C-alpha positions as CSV (number, residue, x, y, z in Angstrom):
1,X,-20.5,15.8,6.6
2,X,-17.3,15.6,8.7
3,X,-17.6,11.8,8.9
4,X,-17.9,11.6,5.1
5,X,-14.8,13.7,4.6
6,X,-12.9,11.5,7.1
7,X,-14.0,8.3,5.2
8,X,-13.0,9.8,1.9
9,X,-9.6,10.8,3.3
10,X,-9.0,7.3,4.7
11,X,-10.0,5.7,1.4
12,X,-7.5,8.1,-0.5
13,X,-4.7,7.3,2.0
14,X,-5.3,3.6,1.6
15,X,-5.4,3.9,-2.2
16,X,-2.2,5.9,-2.1
17,X,-0.5,3.3,0.1
18,X,-1.6,0.5,-2.3
19,X,-0.4,2.5,-5.3
20,X,3.0,3.0,-3.8
21,X,3.2,-0.7,-2.8
22,X,2.1,-1.8,-6.3
23,X,4.6,0.5,-7.9
24,X,7.4,-0.8,-5.8
25,X,6.3,-4.4,-6.4
26,X,6.2,-3.6,-10.2
27,X,9.8,-2.4,-10.0
28,X,10.8,-5.6,-8.1
29,X,9.1,-7.7,-10.8
30,X,11.0,-5.9,-13.5
31,X,14.3,-6.3,-11.7
32,X,13.7,-10.0,-11.3
33,X,12.7,-10.3,-14.9
34,X,15.9,-8.5,-15.9
35,X,18.0,-10.9,-13.8
36,X,16.3,-13.9,-15.3
37,X,16.9,-12.6,-18.9
38,X,20.6,-11.9,-18.1
39,X,21.0,-15.4,-16.5
40,X,19.4,-17.0,-19.6
41,X,21.8,-15.1,-21.9
42,X,24.8,-16.0,-19.8
43,X,23.6,-19.7,-19.8
44,X,23.3,-19.7,-23.5
45,X,26.8,-18.1,-24.0
46,X,28.4,-20.5,-21.6
47,X,26.6,-23.4,-23.1
48,X,27.6,-22.6,-26.6
49,X,31.2,-22.0,-25.7
50,X,31.5,-25.7,-24.5
51,X,30.7,-27.0,-27.9
């Protein structure tokens, strides 16, 4: 029974670590997406001002 609890604890810790990493990565993806949108908008504004 103690071995089973140890295995469950290890699985939960690994799941927690993956969840934290995935959450952080999700934030990074959203940040990169925001930077891309801002760059696109700035490119459109600068491109239309040259006309």
